[in-house]
Every structure is written in C-alpha cells, then in structure tokens.
C-alpha positions as CSV (number, residue, x, y, z in Angstrom):
1,M,64.4,38.3,96.4
2,D,64.6,42.1,96.1
3,R,61.4,43.1,94.1
4,G,63.1,46.4,92.8
5,R,66.1,44.5,91.6
6,T,64.0,42.0,89.8
7,D,61.9,44.7,88.2
8,G,65.1,46.4,87.1
9,S,66.5,43.3,85.5
10,G,63.2,42.6,83.8
11,A,63.1,46.1,82.4
12,R,66.7,45.9,81.1
13,L,66.0,42.5,79.4
14,A,62.8,43.9,77.8
15,T,64.6,47.0,76.6
16,G,67.3,44.9,75.0
17,L,64.7,42.7,73.2
18,A,62.9,45.8,72.0
19,L,66.2,47.1,70.6
20,A,66.8,43.9,68.7
21,V,63.2,43.9,67.3
22,G,63.7,47.5,66.1
23,V,67.0,46.7,64.3
24,V,65.4,43.7,62.6
25,L,62.4,45.8,61.4
26,R,64.7,48.3,59.9
27,W,66.7,45.8,57.9
28,I,64.5,42.9,57.0
29,D,64.0,42.6,53.3
30,L,65.2,46.2,52.9
31,G,65.7,46.0,49.2
32,G,62.8,43.7,48.5
33,S,60.1,46.2,47.4
34,A,60.6,48.5,44.4
35,P,61.6,52.0,45.4
36,S,58.9,54.7,45.3
37,A,59.0,57.6,42.9
38,D,60.5,59.8,45.6
39,E,63.1,57.3,46.4
40,Q,64.1,57.0,42.7
41,F,64.3,60.7,42.6
42,T,66.7,60.5,45.5
43,G,68.8,57.9,43.7
44,V,69.0,59.9,40.5
45,L,70.1,63.1,42.2
46,A,72.4,61.3,44.6
47,R,74.2,59.7,41.6
48,S,74.9,63.2,40.2
49,P,78.4,64.5,40.4
50,L,78.7,66.5,43.6
51,S,79.8,69.5,41.6
52,A,76.4,69.5,39.8
53,L,74.2,68.5,42.7
54,V,73.3,71.9,44.0
55,G,72.4,73.1,40.5
56,R,70.0,70.1,40.0
57,L,68.5,70.7,43.4
58,V,67.8,74.3,42.6
59,D,66.1,73.3,39.3
60,Q,64.2,70.1,40.4
61,D,63.8,70.0,44.2
62,V,62.9,71.9,47.4
63,H,65.3,70.1,49.8
64,P,68.8,70.9,51.0
65,P,71.7,68.6,49.9
66,L,72.9,66.7,52.9
67,D,70.9,63.5,52.5
68,Y,71.9,63.3,48.8
69,V,75.6,63.8,49.7
70,L,75.4,61.0,52.3
71,R,74.0,58.5,49.7
72,H,76.3,59.6,46.9
73,P,79.0,57.0,47.6
74,V,76.7,54.0,47.6
75,V,74.0,54.5,44.9
76,H,75.9,54.1,41.6
77,D,75.1,50.4,41.0
78,G,71.3,51.0,41.0
79,S,70.7,48.7,44.0
80,T,67.6,49.3,46.0
81,L,69.2,47.9,49.1
82,W,72.2,50.3,48.9
83,L,69.9,53.1,48.1
84,R,68.0,52.6,51.3
85,A,70.9,51.4,53.5
86,P,71.9,54.9,54.7
87,S,68.4,55.4,56.1
88,A,68.5,52.1,57.9
89,V,71.9,53.0,59.4
90,L,70.7,56.4,60.5
91,S,67.5,54.9,61.9
92,C,69.4,52.2,63.8
93,G,71.7,55.0,65.1
94,A,68.6,56.8,66.4
95,L,67.3,53.6,68.0
96,L,70.7,53.0,69.7
97,L,70.8,56.5,71.0
98,V,67.3,56.0,72.5
99,W,68.4,52.7,74.1
100,R,71.5,54.3,75.6
101,W,69.5,57.2,77.1
102,A,66.5,55.1,78.3
103,R,68.1,51.9,79.5
104,T,68.6,53.2,83.1
105,Q,65.1,54.6,83.4
106,G,63.3,51.4,84.3
107,W,60.0,50.5,82.7
108,F,59.5,54.0,81.3
109,G,62.7,53.6,79.4
110,T,61.6,50.2,78.2
111,W,58.4,51.8,76.8
112,V,60.4,54.5,75.1
113,V,62.7,52.0,73.4
114,L,59.8,49.7,72.4
115,L,57.7,52.4,70.9
116,T,60.7,53.8,69.0
117,A,61.4,50.3,67.7
118,V,57.9,49.5,66.5
119,L,56.1,52.7,65.8
120,P,55.3,52.4,62.1
121,F,56.2,56.0,61.4
122,F,59.7,55.3,62.6
123,V,59.9,52.0,60.8
124,F,58.5,53.3,57.5
125,Y,60.6,56.5,57.3
126,G,63.6,54.8,58.9
127,R,63.7,52.5,55.8
128,M,62.8,55.0,53.1
129,A,65.5,56.5,50.9
130,R,64.7,60.1,51.8
131,M,65.9,62.6,54.3
132,Y,63.4,61.6,57.0
133,A,65.6,59.0,58.7
134,L,68.2,61.7,59.3
135,L,65.5,64.0,60.7
136,L,64.3,61.3,63.1
137,L,67.9,60.9,64.3
138,C,68.1,64.7,64.7
139,G,64.9,64.7,66.7
140,V,66.1,62.0,69.1
141,A,69.5,63.7,69.5
142,A,67.9,67.0,70.2
143,F,65.7,65.6,72.9
144,V,68.5,63.7,74.6
145,L,70.8,66.7,74.4
146,A,68.1,69.1,75.6
147,V,67.3,67.0,78.7
148,G,70.9,66.7,79.5
149,W,71.5,70.4,79.3
150,L,68.4,71.2,81.4
151,R,69.5,68.8,84.1
152,A,73.3,69.6,84.2
153,P,74.7,72.0,81.5
154,R,78.1,71.2,80.1
155,R,80.2,73.1,77.6
156,W,80.2,70.2,75.2
157,H,76.4,70.5,75.0
158,L,77.0,73.9,73.2
159,A,79.2,72.4,70.6
160,A,76.8,69.4,70.1
161,V,73.8,71.6,69.7
162,G,75.6,73.8,67.2
163,A,76.5,70.8,65.1
164,L,73.0,69.5,65.4
165,V,71.6,72.8,64.1
166,L,73.7,72.6,61.0
167,V,72.8,69.0,60.3
168,A,69.0,69.6,60.8
169,A,69.1,72.6,58.5
170,A,71.1,70.9,55.8
171,A,68.9,67.8,56.0
172,D,65.5,69.4,55.3
173,N,63.7,72.7,55.5
174,T,61.4,71.2,58.2
175,G,64.5,70.9,60.4
176,W,64.0,74.6,61.2
177,S,61.0,73.6,63.4
178,L,63.4,71.6,65.5
179,I,65.9,74.5,65.6
180,A,63.1,76.8,66.8
181,G,62.2,74.3,69.5
182,L,65.8,74.2,70.7
183,A,65.8,78.0,70.8
184,L,62.7,77.9,73.0
185,L,64.2,75.5,75.5
186,P,65.7,78.1,77.9
187,G,62.3,79.7,78.2
188,R,62.5,83.0,80.1
189,R,65.9,82.3,81.6
190,R,68.4,85.2,81.5
191,D,71.4,83.5,83.1
192,P,74.7,83.3,81.2
193,E,74.2,79.6,80.5
194,A,70.9,80.2,78.8
195,W,72.4,82.9,76.6
196,R,75.3,80.7,75.6
197,W,72.8,78.0,74.6
198,R,70.9,80.5,72.4
199,A,74.1,81.7,70.8
200,A,75.1,78.1,70.1
201,I,71.9,77.8,68.1
202,V,71.7,81.2,66.4
203,V,75.2,81.4,65.1
204,P,75.2,78.2,63.0
205,A,71.6,78.8,61.9
206,V,72.6,82.2,60.5
207,V,75.7,80.8,58.9
208,W,73.6,78.1,57.1
209,A,70.9,80.5,56.2
210,A,73.4,82.8,54.6
211,A,75.1,80.0,52.7
212,W,71.9,78.3,51.4
213,S,69.4,81.1,51.0
214,P,70.4,81.9,47.3
215,S,69.8,78.2,46.4
216,L,66.6,78.2,48.4
217,A,65.3,81.2,46.6
218,G,65.8,79.3,43.3
219,Q,64.0,76.3,44.7
220,L,61.0,78.3,45.8
221,G,60.6,79.5,42.2
222,N,60.8,76.1,40.5
223,G,57.2,75.0,41.5
224,T,58.1,71.5,42.6
225,G,56.7,71.8,46.1
226,Q,53.2,73.1,45.2
227,W,51.5,69.6,45.3
228,I,50.8,70.0,49.0
229,A,47.3,71.4,49.6
230,L,46.5,73.9,52.2
231,A,45.1,72.3,55.4
232,D,41.6,72.2,56.7
233,P,40.8,71.1,60.3
234,Q,40.0,67.5,59.3
235,Q,43.2,67.2,57.2
236,A,45.3,68.8,60.0
237,V,44.1,66.3,62.6
238,A,44.7,63.4,60.1
239,E,48.3,64.5,59.2
240,V,49.3,65.3,62.8
241,G,47.9,62.0,64.0
242,R,49.6,59.9,61.2
243,V,52.8,60.0,63.2
244,V,51.0,57.4,65.4
245,V,48.5,55.7,63.1
246,L,50.3,56.3,59.8
247,F,48.2,54.4,57.2
248,Y,44.9,54.6,59.1
249,P,44.2,58.4,59.6
250,D,40.6,57.7,60.9
251,G,42.3,56.8,64.2
252,A,44.1,60.2,64.4
253,P,41.7,61.8,66.9
254,V,42.1,59.0,69.4
255,A,45.9,59.0,68.8
256,L,46.2,62.7,69.4
257,L,44.1,62.4,72.6
258,A,46.5,59.7,73.8
259,V,49.5,61.8,73.1
260,A,48.0,64.8,74.9
261,V,47.2,62.8,78.0
262,G,50.6,61.2,77.9
263,G,52.3,64.7,77.6
264,W,50.3,65.8,80.7
265,S,51.3,62.7,82.6
266,L,54.9,63.2,81.5
267,H,55.0,66.8,82.9
268,R,53.5,65.6,86.2
269,R,56.1,62.7,86.4
270,D,59.1,64.8,85.4
271,P,58.9,68.5,84.7
272,V,62.2,68.5,82.9
273,L,61.1,65.9,80.4
274,G,57.7,67.7,80.2
275,W,59.3,71.0,79.3
276,A,61.6,69.4,76.7
277,W,58.5,67.7,75.2
278,L,56.7,71.0,75.0
279,S,59.6,72.8,73.4
280,L,60.7,70.1,70.9
281,C,57.4,68.4,70.1
282,A,54.1,70.0,71.1
283,I,54.9,73.6,70.2
284,P,56.6,72.9,66.9
285,V,53.9,70.4,65.8
286,L,51.1,72.9,66.7
287,A,53.0,75.7,64.9
288,T,53.5,73.5,61.8
289,A,49.8,72.6,61.8
290,A,48.8,76.2,62.1
291,L,51.1,77.2,59.3
292,G,49.6,74.5,57.1
293,F,46.4,76.5,56.8
294,V,48.2,79.3,55.0
295,A,51.2,77.6,53.3
296,P,51.7,74.2,51.7
297,V,53.7,72.5,54.4
298,L,51.6,70.1,56.4
299,V,52.1,66.5,55.7
300,A,52.9,63.8,58.3
301,R,56.5,63.5,57.2
302,S,57.1,67.2,57.8
303,L,56.8,66.4,61.5
304,A,59.6,63.8,61.5
305,A,62.0,66.0,63.5
306,S,59.3,66.2,66.3
307,A,58.2,62.6,66.1
308,F,60.2,61.4,69.1
309,G,58.0,63.6,71.3
310,Y,55.1,61.3,70.4
311,V,57.1,58.3,71.6
312,I,57.9,60.0,74.9
313,A,54.3,61.0,75.5
314,L,52.9,57.5,74.7
315,A,55.6,55.9,76.9
316,A,54.6,58.2,79.7
317,L,50.9,57.1,79.2
318,A,51.9,53.4,79.2
319,E,54.0,53.8,82.3
320,E,51.3,55.7,84.2
321,S,48.8,52.9,83.4
322,R,51.3,50.3,84.5
323,R,51.4,51.9,87.9
324,R,47.7,51.8,88.3
325,A,45.5,49.0,89.5
326,G,42.5,47.4,87.8
327,L,42.0,47.3,84.1
328,W,44.0,50.5,83.2
329,P,47.2,48.6,82.1
330,V,45.1,46.3,79.9
331,V,43.1,49.2,78.4
332,V,46.2,51.2,77.5
333,A,48.1,48.2,76.2
334,V,45.1,47.3,73.9
335,L,44.9,51.0,72.8
336,L,48.6,51.2,71.9
337,A,48.5,47.9,70.0
338,A,45.4,49.0,68.1
339,M,47.1,52.2,67.0
340,V,50.5,50.6,66.2
341,L,50.1,47.1,64.8
342,P,47.8,47.7,61.8
343,S,50.3,49.9,60.1
344,L,53.4,47.9,61.1
345,V,53.4,45.3,58.3
346,P,52.6,47.9,55.6
347,A,55.4,50.0,56.9
348,V,57.8,47.1,56.2
349,R,56.3,45.9,52.9
350,Y,55.2,49.1,51.3
351,E,55.5,49.4,47.6
352,E,54.2,52.3,45.5
353,E,52.2,51.9,42.2
354,S,55.3,52.8,40.2
355,G,56.9,49.4,41.0
356,P,54.4,47.2,39.1
357,A,54.3,49.8,36.3
358,V,58.1,49.8,35.8
359,R,58.2,46.0,35.9
360,A,55.5,45.7,33.3
361,L,57.4,48.2,31.1
362,A,60.7,46.4,31.6
363,A,59.2,43.1,30.6
364,S,57.8,44.6,27.3
365,V,60.4,46.8,25.8
366,S,63.1,45.7,23.3
367,P,66.2,47.5,21.9
368,G,65.0,49.9,19.2
369,D,61.7,50.7,21.0
370,A,61.0,54.2,22.2
371,V,59.5,54.9,25.6
372,A,57.5,58.0,26.6
373,L,56.5,58.9,30.1
374,S,53.9,61.5,31.0
375,P,54.2,63.7,32.9
376,D,57.9,64.3,32.4
377,F,58.6,65.4,36.1
378,L,58.4,61.6,36.9
379,S,61.2,60.9,34.5
380,H,63.5,59.8,37.4
381,V,61.3,56.6,37.6
382,L,62.8,55.5,34.3
383,V,66.2,57.0,34.8
384,W,66.7,55.0,38.0
385,S,65.0,51.8,37.2
386,L,65.7,51.3,33.5
387,G,68.8,53.4,32.9
388,A,67.2,56.0,30.8
389,P,69.4,59.1,30.0
390,I,68.8,61.7,32.7
391,D,67.7,64.4,30.2
392,G,65.9,62.0,27.8
393,E,66.3,62.2,24.1
394,P,64.0,63.3,21.2
395,V,62.1,60.7,19.3
396,P,61.2,61.9,15.7
397,G,57.6,62.8,15.5
398,V,56.8,61.8,19.0
399,T,58.5,64.3,21.3
400,A,55.9,66.7,23.0
401,D,56.0,69.2,25.8
402,G,55.6,67.7,29.2
403,V,56.6,64.2,27.9
404,F,59.9,62.4,28.6
405,T,61.1,60.3,25.7
406,Y,64.1,58.1,24.8
407,V,65.0,55.2,22.6
408,V,66.0,51.9,24.3
409,G,69.5,50.5,23.5
410,D,71.9,51.7,20.8
411,R,69.6,51.3,17.8
412,A,67.7,53.9,16.0
413,W,63.9,54.0,16.6
414,E,62.2,51.1,14.8
415,G,58.7,52.5,15.1
416,R,57.2,51.0,18.3
417,L,56.4,53.3,21.2
418,W,55.6,52.4,24.8
419,V,53.7,55.1,26.7
420,L,53.7,55.0,30.5
421,S,51.2,57.6,31.7
422,H,50.3,58.5,35.3
423,E,46.7,59.4,36.1
424,L,47.9,62.9,36.7
425,R,48.4,63.5,33.0
426,A,47.5,60.8,30.4
427,W,49.0,61.3,26.9
428,R,48.5,59.6,23.5
429,P,50.9,60.1,20.6
430,P,49.6,61.6,17.4
431,G,50.0,59.7,14.2
432,L,50.5,56.2,15.8
433,V,48.1,53.4,16.2
434,P,47.7,50.8,19.0
435,C,49.9,47.8,18.7
436,E,48.2,44.6,17.4
437,E,48.0,41.5,19.6
438,W,49.1,43.2,22.7
439,S,47.1,43.1,26.0
440,R,47.2,46.2,28.1
441,P,48.2,45.3,31.7
442,S,46.0,46.3,34.6
443,L,47.8,48.9,36.7
444,E,46.5,51.2,39.5
445,A,47.9,54.7,39.2
446,Y,49.6,54.2,35.8
447,A,48.6,53.0,32.4
448,L,51.0,51.2,29.9
449,D,50.1,51.4,26.2
450,C,51.8,50.3,23.1
451,F,51.7,52.2,19.8
452,A,53.3,51.7,16.4
453,R,53.6,53.4,13.0
454,P,50.6,52.6,10.8
C-alpha cells in the first residue's frame, strides 16, 4: 500500500472529524447558561430601532454598529439561544473556511483545523453574543486571503480585501490592527500589484473613518471604555497568552514560548506562511501589547482579529514535532493538551455572576414591588432579563443618582424595594428598613437585599 496515500487519507479523515467536533462545541447547550452582563448589553442595544442605534452607541458604548445590526432581526423575543446564534454561525463560518483552506495541506492542515476547533479562545468567543466571533472570522479570512495573494495575486483578491477592511472596521475598533497588518503584507515591494493591494485597503479604510469618526469622537467622551487598566509587563504577558490558555494565565509564558517557536518553525517550513503570520499576527499583537502600556486597550479579546495566527504557529510546532523521532511528538502533544484542555469545559459552560443574581431577583419580586440596581450602568442586566423599561422609572422617595429604578408590573409601588448591588458600588435606600422574615441569598459579585417602608 502507498504510505503517502494512506497518510493523506488519514489526515483528511482526522480533519473532517476535527471540523465536526468544532461545530458541536460551538452549538452544544448554546442557550443553557445565563447571558453575561456584556451579552445582555448587546441584546438591549440590538433590540433598539436601527434608526436609534447609532445614537445609543454614542451615549453608551465604544464599539461600531455592525455586530448589533446583525443580531437585530433575531433578539426581540429575549431568547439567549437566539442572542448567541449569530456568533455560533459566524464561528462555524470561520471554522469551515479554515477547513476548506487546510484540508489539502496534509497533517499540518489537520492540526490547523483541530486547534481552531478546540482552542478555548475560539470556542468561548465563538459562542459569546459580542462582536468577537465576527473578528475571529475576519482574522481567518484575512490570513487565507493574504496567503492566496502572496502566492498568486488575482484581481478578486483586491475586491475581497476591500470588503474585509470595511467589515473589520465596522465590527470593532480592534479591527484596525488587522487592517494595519494587511497593509504591511506587501513589505517593501514597489510593483504595481503591491500598490493595488495597498490602495484596496486604504480607500475603504478612509471611507469608513470619515463616516464613523464623528460617532467615535462622541464615544471617546462617554467614559464607558475606561475600565481597562494600563498594562504592566506581567499583565501584558498574561493577556497576550490568554489567547492560548484563556482561564489559566499562569501558563501564559509557556504558551507564548510555544507560539514563538512555532512561528519560527512556520517561517522555515514555508516563508509565505511565515510572512503572513508576522504581518497579521506577530506584529499586530506586539504593537497592541506595547500600546497597552500607554492606553487602555490591552485585554485578551482585543487580540481576536490576530488569534488565528496563534493557531497557525501552534500547528507548525505540532507538525514539526510529528516529523521528528523520539519523544518530541509526545512532549509537544502533552504540552498542547495541557494548555488547551483545562479551559475547554469552562469555555462551553461559562456563566457570569449576574446569572444567579438575576435568577434570585426574579424568584423574589412581585407586581407592585420596586427594583433598584446599583450602579446604573449595569441596567441592561434587568432590561434584558426581566423586561425593565430601558430608561427606568422614578420610584417616589427612592430614586438616587447612579441608581436604576423601576416598578414591577402595572401597579403603583406598594412599599417593598429589592436592591441588587454590584460590589463596584453598594447602595442602601434612605428611609426604608430591612424586610422581615427574609433571608438574603449568598451571591458572589452581587448582593440582593429587601427593604420596606417602616
């Protein structure tokens, strides 16, 4: 039997199985866990009339509108499954694109598909109702497009990269790191094809910047993005390494070393892939990390558009070890498993502290009760989960600055108040006393208290 043909058949079978595993991981129990506070924020804004969306983004957010527009048709019934479904679709689209590109590249392609399928960062953000699944798709598409253009330029590459620039910029501000990487791709080339590539990137980028810059200026002044701290060396290593180890940042140094060795191996194996990796992953990631020391930008998810480069580097490391004799294949396989598997189950089953808090509140309130949430910038937690009015409503004698309030049902307030407070800003209402015969539930980041008129 032909050994090469057997190896090729085995690689194709393994690649197909990896694809199936990845699809299952993105859809299994997709609506089972409560949405996080960020996801609920997505749902509330995505339910807004499209005519009002930009104004609300300017007042309350720091992101462009595309992800909210994509979810707008499916979020109106309050279903967590439908809220997250667009992310799962986009994430599966990225996985299918990886499979189509890698299926003819032997065992290296199998490693690429497998790591894309199971890397917890891809699974976690591929299920989350935020814009990161779209950025992951953009990163995969950019890499595949860049490699195709470097090997054999075609005119359709120019139209495709122009469209990709618009999508990445409209998806999230971190999409600009991907755009910068695409612009770096021609290097020092001065041939007409290289200039056409640059023009195909610059023109749509300028068009989007001109259209969105007035709204961006308003967003920069609303203060909602200031929670990210400036980076220090330890934090920078942890956040950059989370793309591999996700929930276990102590493993970030080893993960980054593995990525660096894999990138070096990739360049030796295929200089075209190596240059695409440098342009679209290594340089943008290092630039974002450096920027994080002077601006509040560095968190792991800000690297989503470059995350496919981690996959390519780790796949190159795995393939290099497979070709070697001795214990190297076992050592690298154990290393990859140790980095990936601990975060995989939490990536699928993750639930933020707001889930138990909202369930406890929903089980306690009755029509005629008032609800107060502190701080008020978390009001979307109640708007999405409990149907609170988007702007709240005053409760006589209770309303306070920085506190979101409303009355449950159609009745007037009957004197009982439920206060849901985040540890960021606890609040107690003046003039009310704790409810009698009520046991405060044990919650982690939130506290639920009951008060009533004396």
